[in-house]
DRENPA-3360 file (N, C-alpha, C; in nm, 2 decimals, always signed):
BEGIN
1 = MSPTPEYW = -1.71/-2.62/-0.33/-1.67/-2.49/-0.39/-1.62/-2.40/-0.27 ~ -1.50/-2.35/-0.29/-1.44/-2.26/-0.19/-1.51/-2.12/-0.19 ~ -1.51/-2.06/-0.07/-1.57/-1.93/-0.06/-1.48/-1.83/-0.13 ~ -1.54/-1.72/-0.18/-1.45/-1.62/-0.25/-1.37/-1.54/-0.14 ~ -1.25/-1.52/-0.17/-1.16/-1.45/-0.08/-1.21/-1.30/-0.06 ~ -1.19/-1.25/+0.06/-1.22/-1.12/+0.09/-1.10/-1.03/+0.09 ~ -1.07/-0.97/-0.02/-0.95/-0.89/-0.04/-0.95/-0.76/+0.04 ~ -0.84/-0.73/+0.09/-0.82/-0.60/+0.16/-0.82/-0.48/+0.07;
9 = FRAKRYGW = -0.76/-0.51/-0.05/-0.74/-0.41/-0.15/-0.80/-0.45/-0.29 ~ -0.89/-0.37/-0.35/-0.94/-0.41/-0.48/-0.85/-0.36/-0.59 ~ -0.86/-0.43/-0.70/-0.78/-0.39/-0.81/-0.83/-0.25/-0.87 ~ -0.74/-0.18/-0.93/-0.78/-0.05/-0.99/-0.86/-0.09/-1.12 ~ -0.95/+0.00/-1.15/-1.04/-0.02/-1.27/-0.95/-0.01/-1.40 ~ -0.86/+0.09/-1.40/-0.78/+0.11/-1.52/-0.63/+0.10/-1.47 ~ -0.55/+0.03/-1.55/-0.41/+0.02/-1.52/-0.38/-0.11/-1.44 ~ -0.26/-0.10/-1.38/-0.21/-0.21/-1.30/-0.20/-0.17/-1.15;
17 = GWGLPARW = -0.24/-0.26/-1.06/-0.22/-0.23/-0.92/-0.35/-0.23/-0.84 ~ -0.34/-0.16/-0.73/-0.46/-0.16/-0.64/-0.51/-0.02/-0.61 ~ -0.63/-0.01/-0.58/-0.69/+0.12/-0.55/-0.71/+0.13/-0.40 ~ -0.81/+0.20/-0.35/-0.83/+0.22/-0.21/-0.87/+0.09/-0.14 ~ -0.85/+0.08/-0.01/-0.89/-0.04/+0.06/-1.03/-0.08/+0.05 ~ -1.06/-0.21/+0.05/-1.20/-0.25/+0.05/-1.25/-0.30/+0.19 ~ -1.16/-0.33/+0.28/-1.19/-0.38/+0.41/-1.12/-0.29/+0.52 ~ -1.16/-0.31/+0.64/-1.10/-0.22/+0.75/-0.96/-0.26/+0.77;
25 = QGWVVLIA = -0.92/-0.38/+0.74/-0.78/-0.42/+0.76/-0.69/-0.34/+0.66 ~ -0.74/-0.32/+0.54/-0.67/-0.24/+0.44/-0.65/-0.10/+0.48 ~ -0.76/-0.04/+0.54/-0.75/+0.09/+0.59/-0.65/+0.11/+0.70 ~ -0.64/+0.01/+0.79/-0.55/+0.01/+0.90/-0.40/+0.01/+0.84 ~ -0.38/-0.07/+0.74/-0.25/-0.08/+0.68/-0.22/+0.06/+0.61 ~ -0.31/+0.12/+0.54/-0.29/+0.25/+0.47/-0.26/+0.36/+0.57 ~ -0.34/+0.36/+0.68/-0.32/+0.47/+0.78/-0.19/+0.45/+0.85 ~ -0.15/+0.33/+0.88/-0.02/+0.30/+0.94/+0.09/+0.34/+0.85;
33 = YFALIGAT = +0.08/+0.32/+0.72/+0.18/+0.37/+0.62/+0.20/+0.52/+0.63 ~ +0.09/+0.59/+0.62/+0.10/+0.74/+0.63/+0.15/+0.79/+0.77 ~ +0.11/+0.72/+0.87/+0.15/+0.75/+1.01/+0.31/+0.73/+1.02 ~ +0.36/+0.62/+0.96/+0.50/+0.60/+0.97/+0.58/+0.70/+0.88 ~ +0.52/+0.74/+0.77/+0.59/+0.85/+0.69/+0.58/+0.98/+0.77 ~ +0.47/+1.01/+0.84/+0.47/+1.13/+0.92/+0.57/+1.13/+1.03 ~ +0.58/+1.01/+1.10/+0.68/+1.00/+1.21/+0.82/+1.02/+1.15 ~ +0.84/+0.96/+1.04/+0.98/+0.97/+0.98/+1.01/+1.12/+0.94;
41 = IRFAPPDQ = +0.91/+1.19/+0.89/+0.93/+1.33/+0.86/+0.96/+1.41/+0.99 ~ +0.89/+1.37/+1.10/+0.91/+1.44/+1.23/+1.05/+1.41/+1.29 ~ +1.09/+1.28/+1.29/+1.21/+1.24/+1.36/+1.33/+1.22/+1.27 ~ +1.32/+1.22/+1.15/+1.43/+1.21/+1.05/+1.40/+1.30/+0.93 ~ +1.40/+1.44/+0.96/+1.36/+1.53/+0.85/+1.44/+1.51/+0.73 ~ +1.38/+1.52/+0.61/+1.45/+1.49/+0.49/+1.57/+1.59/+0.46 ~ +1.55/+1.71/+0.52/+1.66/+1.81/+0.49/+1.78/+1.79/+0.58 ~ +1.76/+1.71/+0.69/+1.88/+1.68/+0.78/+1.93/+1.54/+0.77;
49 = HRLAFISL = +1.84/+1.45/+0.74/+1.88/+1.31/+0.73/+1.82/+1.25/+0.60 ~ +1.88/+1.30/+0.49/+1.82/+1.26/+0.36/+1.83/+1.11/+0.33 ~ +1.94/+1.05/+0.36/+1.96/+0.90/+0.33/+1.87/+0.82/+0.41 ~ +1.86/+0.85/+0.54/+1.77/+0.78/+0.63/+1.62/+0.80/+0.59 ~ +1.59/+0.92/+0.56/+1.45/+0.94/+0.52/+1.41/+0.86/+0.39 ~ +1.50/+0.87/+0.29/+1.47/+0.80/+0.17/+1.47/+0.65/+0.19 ~ +1.56/+0.60/+0.27/+1.56/+0.45/+0.30/+1.44/+0.41/+0.37 ~ +1.40/+0.48/+0.47/+1.28/+0.44/+0.55/+1.15/+0.45/+0.46;
57 = VALYSIVL = +1.13/+0.55/+0.39/+1.01/+0.56/+0.30/+1.01/+0.45/+0.20 ~ +1.13/+0.42/+0.14/+1.14/+0.31/+0.05/+1.10/+0.18/+0.11 ~ +1.15/+0.16/+0.24/+1.12/+0.03/+0.31/+0.97/+0.03/+0.34 ~ +0.91/+0.14/+0.38/+0.76/+0.14/+0.41/+0.68/+0.11/+0.28 ~ +0.73/+0.16/+0.17/+0.66/+0.14/+0.05/+0.67/+0.00/+0.00 ~ +0.78/-0.06/+0.02/+0.80/-0.20/-0.02/+0.71/-0.29/+0.06 ~ +0.70/-0.26/+0.19/+0.62/-0.34/+0.28/+0.47/-0.32/+0.24 ~ +0.43/-0.20/+0.20/+0.29/-0.17/+0.16/+0.26/-0.25/+0.03;
65 = VVVCWLKG = +0.35/-0.25/-0.06/+0.33/-0.33/-0.19/+0.32/-0.48/-0.16 ~ +0.40/-0.53/-0.07/+0.40/-0.67/-0.04/+0.26/-0.71/+0.03 ~ +0.22/-0.62/+0.12/+0.09/-0.65/+0.18/-0.02/-0.64/+0.08 ~ -0.02/-0.54/-0.01/-0.12/-0.54/-0.12/-0.11/-0.66/-0.21 ~ +0.00/-0.71/-0.24/+0.02/-0.83/-0.32/-0.04/-0.95/-0.25 ~ -0.01/-0.96/-0.12/-0.06/-1.08/-0.05/-0.21/-1.07/-0.02 ~ -0.26/-0.96/+0.01/-0.40/-0.94/+0.06/-0.49/-0.88/-0.04 ~ -0.44/-0.84/-0.15/-0.53/-0.77/-0.25/-0.56/-0.86/-0.37;
73 = EPPRWRWG = -0.65/-0.81/-0.45/-0.68/-0.88/-0.58/-0.56/-0.91/-0.66 ~ -0.55/-1.02/-0.73/-0.43/-1.04/-0.81/-0.41/-0.93/-0.91 ~ -0.29/-0.87/-0.92/-0.27/-0.76/-1.01/-0.26/-0.80/-1.16 ~ -0.32/-0.73/-1.24/-0.30/-0.75/-1.39/-0.35/-0.62/-1.45 ~ -0.31/-0.60/-1.58/-0.35/-0.48/-1.65/-0.50/-0.48/-1.68 ~ -0.57/-0.37/-1.65/-0.71/-0.36/-1.67/-0.75/-0.24/-1.75 ~ -0.85/-0.26/-1.83/-0.90/-0.16/-1.93/-1.03/-0.09/-1.89 ~ -1.08/-0.12/-1.77/-1.20/-0.06/-1.72/-1.33/-0.14/-1.73;
81 = ND = -1.33/-0.24/-1.82/-1.45/-0.32/-1.84/-1.43/-0.47/-1.80 ~ -1.32/-0.49/-1.72/-1.29/-0.62/-1.67/-1.37/-0.66/-1.55;
% end
């Protein structure tokens, strides 16, 4: 019998997707995500570099979803009692 995987992100209780991180690696990923957004606001302000800002935040968000998909619980719709 294989050991149960240790997910970085737990599934949300209601709806589809992931909630807050369950392990320290997930917290590092989430903090890095917000730090990158903060750095982007600082060095490519949305009022001066709108396209660059939107593109970078979209890229960071895609990377976050990919990490959650690979390291989190398998996503599915949940109704709270699953």
